[in-house]
One Martini backbone bead per residue (centre of mass of N, CA, C, O) as a GRO file, in nm:
protein
   74
    1MET     BB    1  -9.846   1.417  10.523
    2PRO     BB    2  -9.829   1.520  10.820
    3SER     BB    3  -9.893   1.381  11.134
    4SER     BB    4  -9.939   1.684  11.276
    5GLU     BB    5 -10.186   1.742  11.143
    6ASP     BB    6 -10.471   1.878  11.138
    7PRO     BB    7 -10.769   1.711  11.108
    8HIS     BB    8 -10.930   1.946  10.976
    9LEU     BB    9 -10.755   1.973  10.725
   10ALA     BB   10 -10.802   1.690  10.613
   11LYS     BB   11 -11.110   1.728  10.588
   12LEU     BB   12 -11.106   1.968  10.396
   13ARG     BB   13 -10.956   1.824  10.171
   14GLU     BB   14 -11.175   1.617  10.124
   15PHE     BB   15 -11.395   1.816  10.041
   16ARG     BB   16 -11.243   1.944   9.810
   17ASP     BB   17 -11.196   1.688   9.641
   18ARG     BB   18 -11.496   1.623   9.607
   19ALA     BB   19 -11.581   1.889   9.474
   20CYS     BB   20 -11.371   1.868   9.232
   21ALA     BB   21 -11.519   1.595   9.122
   22CYS     BB   22 -11.747   1.754   9.041
   23LYS     BB   23 -12.004   1.816   8.763
   24ASP     BB   24 -12.241   1.919   8.958
   25LYS     BB   25 -12.460   2.075   9.170
   26ARG     BB   26 -12.562   1.832   9.330
   27CYS     BB   27 -12.287   1.741   9.429
   28VAL     BB   28 -12.190   2.005   9.572
   29ASP     BB   29 -12.431   2.022   9.762
   30ALA     BB   30 -12.368   1.762   9.920
   31VAL     BB   31 -12.093   1.848  10.022
   32GLN     BB   32 -12.184   2.106  10.167
   33GLN     BB   33 -12.373   1.966  10.369
   34GLU     BB   34 -12.148   1.805  10.503
   35LEU     BB   35 -11.975   2.045  10.588
   36ILE     BB   36 -12.185   2.179  10.768
   37ALA     BB   37 -12.224   1.941  10.959
   38TYR     BB   38 -11.935   1.926  11.054
   39ALA     BB   39 -11.910   2.218  11.163
   40SER     BB   40 -12.153   2.195  11.364
   41ALA     BB   41 -12.027   1.942  11.528
   42ASP     BB   42 -11.790   2.113  11.608
   43LYS     BB   43 -11.643   2.140  11.956
   44SER     BB   44 -11.390   2.281  11.934
   45THR     BB   45 -11.147   2.485  12.142
   46THR     BB   46 -10.909   2.489  11.959
   47LYS     BB   47 -10.671   2.695  11.849
   48PRO     BB   48 -10.543   2.767  11.568
   49SER     BB   49 -10.294   2.817  11.391
   50LYS     BB   50 -10.178   3.030  11.165
   51ALA     BB   51 -10.104   2.813  10.956
   52ASP     BB   52 -10.381   2.667  10.966
   53GLU     BB   53 -10.550   2.906  10.879
   54GLN     BB   54 -10.412   2.946  10.602
   55ALA     BB   55 -10.468   2.663  10.496
   56ALA     BB   56 -10.776   2.678  10.516
   57ASP     BB   57 -10.814   2.919  10.328
   58GLN     BB   58 -10.697   2.779  10.077
   59ILE     BB   59 -10.888   2.539  10.064
   60LEU     BB   60 -11.155   2.710  10.048
   61THR     BB   61 -11.083   2.848   9.785
   62GLU     BB   62 -11.067   2.591   9.616
   63LEU     BB   63 -11.350   2.489   9.677
   64GLU     BB   64 -11.505   2.732   9.561
   65LYS     BB   65 -11.411   2.694   9.267
   66CYS     BB   66 -11.539   2.413   9.232
   67VAL     BB   67 -11.827   2.487   9.293
   68GLU     BB   68 -11.859   2.700   9.069
   69ALA     BB   69 -11.780   2.508   8.829
   70ALA     BB   70 -12.050   2.324   8.910
   71GLY     BB   71 -12.285   2.559   8.987
   72GLY     BB   72 -12.232   2.666   9.260
   73LYS     BB   73 -12.254   2.794   9.606
   74LEU     BB   74 -12.078   2.932   9.903
   0.00000   0.00000   0.00000
């Protein structure tokens, strides 16, 4: 990963990887609750670049597939 990467993207990738490692709904529900808490606590006012927005959309799409595969809903 480039060192100039938005730290929010790195955190989203962490949540995605954890969700994709889940094998059941309880696990993905726990990851989702942590993601919601993280997003709620984020008070950043910096607007992400278009590239970062696109990267975040891709990561969230992958996370959603993993959540659904483990029986959860995003």
